[in-house]
C-alpha positions as CSV (number, residue, x, y, z in Angstrom):
1,M,-43.0,-22.7,-10.4
2,R,-44.7,-22.0,-7.2
3,V,-42.5,-21.7,-4.1
4,P,-44.3,-22.9,-1.0
5,A,-44.8,-20.4,1.8
6,M,-42.7,-21.2,5.0
7,R,-42.6,-20.2,8.6
8,R,-39.5,-19.7,10.7
9,P,-39.7,-22.3,13.7
10,D,-37.8,-25.6,13.3
11,S,-35.9,-24.7,10.2
12,E,-34.8,-28.3,9.2
13,A,-38.3,-29.8,9.4
14,R,-39.9,-26.8,7.7
15,V,-37.4,-26.9,4.8
16,L,-37.8,-30.6,4.4
17,R,-41.6,-30.1,4.2
18,A,-41.3,-27.3,1.7
19,L,-38.9,-29.4,-0.3
20,A,-41.2,-32.4,-0.3
21,E,-44.1,-30.1,-1.4
22,G,-42.1,-28.6,-4.2
23,L,-40.9,-32.0,-5.4
24,R,-44.5,-33.2,-5.4
25,D,-45.5,-30.3,-7.6
26,L,-42.9,-31.2,-10.2
27,P,-43.8,-33.5,-13.1
28,P,-42.7,-37.2,-12.5
29,R,-39.9,-36.9,-15.0
30,A,-38.6,-33.5,-13.9
31,R,-35.3,-32.7,-15.3
32,V,-32.3,-32.0,-13.0
33,N,-32.3,-28.4,-14.0
34,E,-35.9,-28.0,-12.8
35,V,-35.0,-29.6,-9.4
36,L,-31.9,-27.4,-8.9
37,Q,-33.9,-24.3,-9.9
38,M,-36.5,-25.3,-7.3
39,V,-33.8,-25.7,-4.6
40,V,-32.4,-22.2,-5.3
41,D,-35.9,-20.7,-5.3
42,L,-36.7,-22.4,-1.9
43,A,-33.3,-21.2,-0.5
44,T,-34.0,-17.6,-1.5
45,A,-37.5,-17.7,0.0
46,E,-36.5,-19.5,3.2
47,A,-33.6,-17.1,3.9
48,R,-35.8,-14.1,3.0
49,A,-33.1,-13.1,0.5
50,R,-33.3,-10.8,-2.4
51,Y,-31.1,-13.0,-4.6
52,G,-30.0,-16.6,-4.7
53,A,-27.9,-18.7,-7.0
54,L,-26.7,-22.3,-7.4
55,T,-23.6,-23.2,-9.4
56,V,-22.5,-26.6,-10.5
57,T,-18.9,-27.1,-11.4
58,D,-16.8,-29.8,-13.0
59,V,-13.7,-31.3,-11.5
60,H,-11.6,-28.4,-12.9
61,D,-13.9,-25.9,-11.1
62,R,-15.5,-24.7,-14.4
63,T,-19.1,-23.7,-14.2
64,Q,-21.4,-26.3,-15.8
65,G,-24.7,-25.0,-14.5
66,F,-25.9,-21.8,-13.1
67,F,-29.4,-21.2,-11.6
68,V,-30.6,-17.9,-10.1
69,S,-33.5,-16.6,-8.2
70,G,-34.5,-12.9,-7.8
71,L,-33.0,-11.6,-11.0
72,S,-35.1,-10.4,-14.0
73,E,-34.3,-11.8,-17.4
74,Q,-32.9,-8.4,-18.3
75,Q,-30.6,-8.4,-15.2
76,L,-29.5,-11.9,-15.9
77,H,-28.7,-11.1,-19.5
78,G,-26.8,-8.0,-18.4
79,L,-24.4,-10.2,-16.4
80,R,-23.1,-11.9,-19.5
81,T,-21.2,-14.4,-17.5
82,S,-21.9,-16.5,-14.4
83,P,-19.6,-16.0,-11.3
84,Q,-16.3,-17.7,-11.8
85,G,-15.6,-18.7,-8.2
86,H,-13.2,-15.9,-7.3
87,G,-13.5,-14.0,-4.1
88,P,-16.0,-15.2,-1.6
89,L,-17.3,-18.1,-3.8
90,G,-13.7,-19.3,-4.3
91,T,-13.3,-19.3,-0.5
92,L,-16.5,-21.2,-0.1
93,R,-15.4,-23.9,-2.5
94,A,-11.8,-24.0,-1.2
95,D,-12.9,-24.3,2.5
96,G,-15.7,-26.7,1.8
97,R,-17.9,-25.4,4.6
98,P,-20.7,-22.8,5.0
99,L,-19.7,-19.1,4.6
100,R,-21.5,-16.1,6.1
101,I,-20.4,-12.5,5.4
102,D,-22.4,-9.7,7.0
103,D,-20.8,-6.9,4.9
104,V,-19.5,-8.1,1.5
105,Q,-18.1,-4.7,0.5
106,A,-15.9,-4.6,3.6
107,D,-14.7,-8.2,3.3
108,R,-11.1,-8.5,1.9
109,K,-12.2,-11.6,-0.2
110,A,-14.8,-9.5,-2.1
111,F,-13.5,-9.2,-5.7
112,G,-14.1,-10.8,-9.0
113,F,-17.8,-10.0,-9.5
114,P,-18.9,-10.0,-13.1
115,P,-19.8,-6.7,-14.7
116,R,-23.4,-5.5,-13.8
117,H,-23.5,-7.9,-10.9
118,P,-26.2,-6.8,-8.3
119,H,-24.8,-5.0,-5.3
120,M,-24.4,-7.4,-2.4
121,R,-24.5,-6.4,1.3
122,S,-24.6,-9.8,2.9
123,L,-23.9,-13.3,1.7
124,L,-24.6,-16.8,3.0
125,G,-23.4,-19.8,1.1
126,V,-22.9,-23.6,1.4
127,P,-20.7,-25.9,-0.7
128,L,-22.3,-28.6,-2.8
129,W,-20.4,-31.9,-2.3
130,A,-20.6,-34.6,-4.9
131,C,-18.3,-37.4,-5.9
132,G,-16.1,-36.7,-2.9
133,D,-15.4,-33.1,-3.9
134,V,-17.0,-29.6,-3.8
135,R,-18.9,-29.5,-7.1
136,G,-20.6,-26.2,-6.7
137,S,-22.3,-23.8,-4.3
138,L,-25.7,-22.6,-3.2
139,Y,-25.8,-19.0,-1.9
140,V,-28.1,-16.2,-1.1
141,T,-27.5,-12.5,-0.7
142,N,-29.1,-9.5,0.8
143,R,-31.7,-10.5,3.4
144,R,-34.9,-8.4,2.6
145,D,-35.1,-7.1,6.2
146,G,-31.5,-5.8,6.0
147,R,-30.3,-8.0,8.8
148,P,-27.4,-10.4,8.6
149,F,-28.1,-14.0,7.8
150,D,-28.5,-16.1,11.0
151,D,-28.0,-19.7,12.2
152,D,-31.6,-20.6,11.1
153,D,-30.9,-19.4,7.6
154,E,-27.7,-21.4,7.5
155,R,-29.4,-24.6,8.7
156,A,-32.0,-24.2,6.0
157,L,-29.3,-23.7,3.3
158,V,-27.3,-26.7,4.6
159,V,-30.4,-28.9,4.2
160,L,-31.2,-27.6,0.7
161,G,-27.5,-27.9,-0.2
162,E,-27.4,-31.5,0.8
163,H,-30.4,-32.3,-1.4
164,A,-28.9,-30.4,-4.3
165,S,-25.6,-32.3,-3.8
166,R,-27.4,-35.7,-4.0
167,V,-29.2,-34.6,-7.2
168,I,-25.8,-33.5,-8.7
169,E,-24.1,-36.7,-7.7
170,E,-26.8,-39.0,-9.0
171,R,-28.0,-37.2,-12.1
172,W,-25.5,-34.5,-13.4
């Protein structure tokens, strides 16, 4: 799937335009999985991140869907399991608000990564709210320019997370 190119000014309007363009490129009866994959691909591109992921969880916080961007098939296969929501992702889900960590390795919440998980320097994530509860997360790691994620990146992820939340609530 082609991810539309984006510029930095006015993040919300830009993200909405990119989202509309991406949705327009999907077949009329696109499956939920295709839409959620497009959201994580857009989030990764918009935040200029090396990696991105979107998880969907059930009411017991068990992973029901896992979508990634930036990993090869070999890297994804090497993980063996999707993140289980411990460490930073557990905090993101428990707090129910955006999370930004500039140095994951120095953060006391950084534990529970699956074997062979890519090294993470920085993390930006947003919770996905559906059916009145946090039902997953959208997150990106390692900005390509090495800088920490900023307010513009967070606004973009919030907009994309809101769209993913609606898709999960209506169709999952």
